[in-house]
N, C-alpha and C positions, 0 to 999 in steps of 0.2 A: 504493500500500500504506500510506503514511503516513496518509492520510485514513481508510482503513479501520481502522487501529490506533486512531486517536483516537476514532472512532465507538464502537468496542468498549470503550475505556477509559471513556468517558463513560457508556455504558450500565451497565457494571459498577459504577461509582461510584454511580449512582442506586440500583442494587440494594442495595449496601452501606449507603448512607444510609437506605434504608427499613428495613433489618434493625436497624442500630445507630442508632436514632432518638432514644434518650434523651439528655438533656442531657450534652454533653461526651464521648459515646461515639465519635462520628466527628468528626474535626477536620482541616480543610485546613491544610497548611503555609502556603500562600499562595492564598487564594481567587481572586485575580486570574488565576492560572494556569488555574483551572477555567473562568472566564468567557472568557478569551482562547482556550482550546481550543474552546469552543462557537462562538465567532466564526470560528475557523479552518475549521470545516465549511462555512461559506458563502463563505469567502475562502481556499481552499486554496493559492493562489499566494503568500500572505503568510506566509513562514516565520518572520518575527519574532514571530508570535503563539505560537510554540512555544518561545520562548527560556526561558520559565519552565516548568520541568518540573512535571508533576502529582505532588503528594505529599500524603500524609495519614497520620493515625494513628487506630487503632481500639483502644478500651479494652474488654476483655472478661475473663471469668473462666474458669479451667480447674480441673479436679479437682486438688487438692493440699492442702497444709497451709500456712496463713499464720500464722506465729508471732505476728505483731502482733495478730491478732484471734482466734487459736485457732479458726479456721474451716477447713472443708474446701475452700473455694473460693479459688483463687489468682488475684489480680488481675494482669493482664498488659496490655502495650501493644504493639501491632503497628505498626511504622513502615514505611511503604511509599513507594517512589519508582517511577514508571512511565516508563521510557525510551520514546521515540517508536517504537521497534521492537517494543514489547510490544503485543499478545500474539503476533502472527503470526511474529515472528522471534526473540524473546528473552524470557526470564522476567522477572518484576519484581525490583526490588532490595528485599530484605526484611531487617529485623532485629527482634528482640523484646527488650524489657526488662521485668523484673519490677518491680512497684511496691512490693514488700515483702521479697523474699528474693533471695539470690544464686544465680544459675543456673550450673551447671557449664559450663566453657568449651567442652566437647565438644558442648553443645547447639547453639551457633551453627554449628558445622561440620556437624553432622548435618542441621540445618534447611537450610543452604545446599545440601547434597547432595540433599536431597529436592526443593527448589525446582527445581534444575537437571534432575534425572533425571525428574521428573514432568511437566516442561513439554511440553505437547502442542499448542502454537500456539492456545490458547484461554484464556478467562478463568480465573484460577487462585486468586484471593485467598480465596474461601470454602473451597476444598479445603485450602489452606495453613493456614487458621485451624483447621479440623477436625483436621489432622495435629498442630498444636501442642497442641490440647486433649488429644489422645490420648496424646501422647508427653512432654510437658514434665515430668510427675511423676517421670520417670526421671533428671532432671538437676538436682534440687534439692540444693544443697550442704549439708554439715554437718548441724546439727540441724534445719534447716528442713524436711527431708523426713521427719523422725521424728515419730511420734505419741506423745502422752503415754500413760502406763500406762492412764489411764481410757479414752482413745480406742481403744487397742489391745484392751482387754477388751470394749469396747462393739461393736467391729467384727470380733471374732474370727469366723472362718469365713465372713465376708462376702466375696463375689466379685462382679464386675461381669458381668452378662448384657447383651449388646449386640445390637442389630438395626440393620442398615445397608441402605438402599435406594440402588442405583446407577442412574443414567440413562446409557445408551450411545446414541450416534448410530445405531448398527446392530449387530446380531449375526447374521452370516450364516455365517462360516467354520465348517466342520465340526470343525476342529482346536480352535478357540477354544471351541466349544460342548462338546467333549469335556473340555477342561481346566476349564471353569467347573463342570461336574458332578463331575469326578474330584477336584478340589482340595477341594470342600466335603465330599465323602464321606470323604476322607482325614483331614480335620480334625474329623469328627463334627459338622458343622454342619447346620442345617436351613434350609429356605426354598424358593425357586424362582427360575427365570430364564425370561424370555420372549424367544426369538429373534425376529429381524425388525428392522423399522425403525419406531419406535425399539426399542431393547433395554432390558429391565428385569432387574435382578438384585437379589434380596432375600436376605440371609443373616443368620442369628441363631445365637447360642451364647455360650460364654464369651469375654470380651473378647480374651484372648491369641490364641485360635484365629481369631476374626474379624479381628483386625488382621493376622495372618499371611496370611489369605485375601486381604485387601485388598492387601497387598504383592505377592502373587502376581498378582493382577489387573493391577496397575500395572506389572508387569514385562514385559508384552506390549504391543505397539503398539495404540493405539485412535485413531480419528478424534476421538472425544470420549467421555470417561468422567468423570462427575461424581457426587458424593454429593448426593442429594436429601433424604434424611432419615436422622438418626442418633439412635437411642434407646438409653439405658443405664439399667440397674436394678441397684442394689446390694442383693444378696440372697444368702442362703445357698443352696447347690446344691439343697437340698430344696425351696426355694421357686420354683425356676426354672419349674416346670410352670405356675405361676400366670400367667406372662407369655409363655410359649412359644406361638407361633402355628402352627407347622408340625410335622408328625411326621417328615418326612424332607426331603431336598433333591431336587428334580426339575425337569425341563424341562416347561414348560406352553405349549401352543399354544391360544390362545383364538380358535378359529375356529368358524364355523357351517358345518355339513356338511363339515367338514374342509377347507374351501377358503378362505373369506373371513375375514380378521381381524375380530373383533367386539368392540368396546370394551365393549358391554353385558355380555358374558360375563366379561371381565376385571373389571368393576365388581362383578358378583355374587360372584366369587371373593374379591375384597378385602373386600367387605361381610360375607361369611361369617366372615372372620377379624377382624372389627371394625377393619379398616384402610382403610375406604372413603375416608377423608380424603386418603389418599396419591394417589388418582386425580387430584385437582386439582393436586398437586405436579408431576405428570408432564405433564398435558395442559392445565392452566390453566382447566379448567371442571369443574363438579360432574358426577359420573357419573350415568347414568340406567340403570334396569333395562331389559333388552331387552323389546321389545313381545311380548305374548302372542297378539296377533291373527294 
């Protein structure tokens, strides 16, 4: 299991480095640990190669207010340590520091609770970063989280409309399918979900309701549930129709003759919504229209 954990860690690190590829965005605590972990895969009996724990930091921005620059983007740094038991047996060790404002002490506690409760024996760092981006604004202390009168007047009546795409290893359970549909309808959200293997869930609506829905999804056990795409638009409610892609929330079966799953039909559905690029996020290839012959 130790070797499998290290393989997963190295793969996750490569993904993170490809995403946070700008200068100083991704930084190793000790690059020797990364090199020795790579060697360990070919020499798994040499435990000394794991004495230096893999650790790194990622700099990114979240929605908020930075008093130093009077901007709406809040610079943050995620500091991560990966125990050799991660991800199959334990979550990563995580903490976050702000580069410009003081965060409420409750933030660390809630982040820790999220990391522990959402751990599903799979790579987790990207999902953790998304959670931080979505929630850190609630924990800015003092005047740091307050907007100037000019900002408040400029953003009056502005709300965030959000669209989230989830990837699930599979969706077969009739009870889970019922909940996926019912929760979205209760929260007045639109979108769709595709049962089967893999499973796809797309939900859109006001951010508060979308985040409530995401929390409900994570409250039930999954073999794997990951966010593949997260889009947000700061608009007045009267403008939401301009970005809304779905009329309601429904279960979709993309099958030919109601029997065989057809990727081409799924691609056509996404293309009609101007969301065809999402196909590649799920399957790693560009979609193709079904053959008409």
